[in-house]
N, C-alpha and C positions, 0 to 999 in steps of 0.2 A: 397066690401068684406073686413072685418076686418082681420088684420094680427097680430100675436103675436110674439114677440121676447123675448128670455130669456137669462139671464146671471147668471152663478152660481159662487159664491164667497165663499171661506173658509177663516175665520179670526181666528187667534190664539193670545191670550194674550190681554193685555189692549191697550188703544189707543196709548199711547206714545211709548211703547216699543214693542208692538205687531206687527204682520204683516199679510197680507192677500195675497191670490192668486186668480186672476180671472181664474177660472178653465176651463170654457167653455162658449161659446155663441151658440145660435141656429145654425148659419151658419157653425160653426166649424173653422172659420178663425182666431179666437183669442182663446188663452188658455195659461196657464202657465205664466200669467203676474203678477208680484209682485206689491203689494200696501202697502205703509207704511205711517204713519203720517209724517215722515221726507220727503218722496217723494212728499207729498202733501203741506207741509208748508215751506220746505227749498229747497234743491237741489234734483233732481230726483234720482241720484245714481243708475241708471239702472232700476228703477221701474217707474210705471205709477201712475196716480192719477185720482180721479173722474173728476176733472176739465179738465185734459188733454183729457179724453174721451168725456166730454161735448164739448170741443173745436172742436174735430174731428166731432162729430155729428152735431154741428151747421154749420161748414164750408161745410160739405157734403149736408146737407138739404138745406141750403141757395143756394148753387150752383145749385142744382136740381130745386129749385123753380124759380131762375133767368133764367136758361136755358129754362124752360117751358114757362115762361112769355114772354121772348124775341121771342121764336119760334112762339107762338100764335099771336104775334104782327107782324109776318113776317120777323123777324130778328134773325134767328137761329144763335147762336154763333159758331164761329170756335173753341174758347177756352176761358175758364174762369179759372183764378187762384185765389183761395180764401184762405185766412188765417183767423183764429179766435183765439184771445188771450183772455183767461178767467183769470180774476184777482180774487184770493182767499185771503181774509183778515180775519184771525182769530181774534176775534170770530164772526165777522159780517157774514161771509160766502162769497158767490160770489157777488162781488160788481160792476163788470164791465165785459162786453164782447165787444171787439173791432173787428169788421169785416173789412177786406180789400179785395177788389176784383179788378182785372185788367182783362179786357175783350177784346178779338179780335172779333168784331161783325160788319160785313160788312153792310154798308148802314144805320147806326144809328148815330144820333147826341150824343154828350157828355151828353146833358141835358136829352134826352130820355133814355139813358143808366142809368143815375143816378136815374131817376124816376122809371124805371123798377127794379133797385136794391133796392130802398126804398120799393117798393111794395113787393118784395120777402122777405125782412127783416121782414115786418109786417105780412106776411101770411105763411111763412114756418112753418110747424108743430112744429119743435124744438124751433124756436123763440117764438111761442105762448106758449109752455110749460115753457119757461124761462121768461115769461113776468114779473115776480116779481123781476128780476134783476134790480137794480136801474138805471143802465146806459148800453144801448146797442148802440154803435156808429157804423157808416158805412162810409168808405172811398171808393168810387167807381169811377173808371176812365177807359177809353179805353186805351189800350196799343198801 
């Protein structure tokens, strides 16, 4: 069954001096988040950016895919700690995503963990959606 998620954003003004607000999302857990060009290309200054939201989506999706792959292989993880860093380089756009995962997974070798992480990186839906990013790296280790 397909699902749909929605985000509503209001933008006022031009790119450089304007600002936007992520008003709401389907789940209701986000709203009232400010977005500006400066928060995107310089310092956040209390606002978010599309790249920050992409980093959160990538880290969450990857973690879910890795957890599922490990469990299907008989090694359900106790814990996965994942971070995603998205590099935005104007005017090129998103040039790199760096994933880092540390896992506590009983009964699995480091090599098998890395293989499962590579598989998750290739197959998570968000990674697939971001396939045009020139570089997506992965650093995966057991903790």
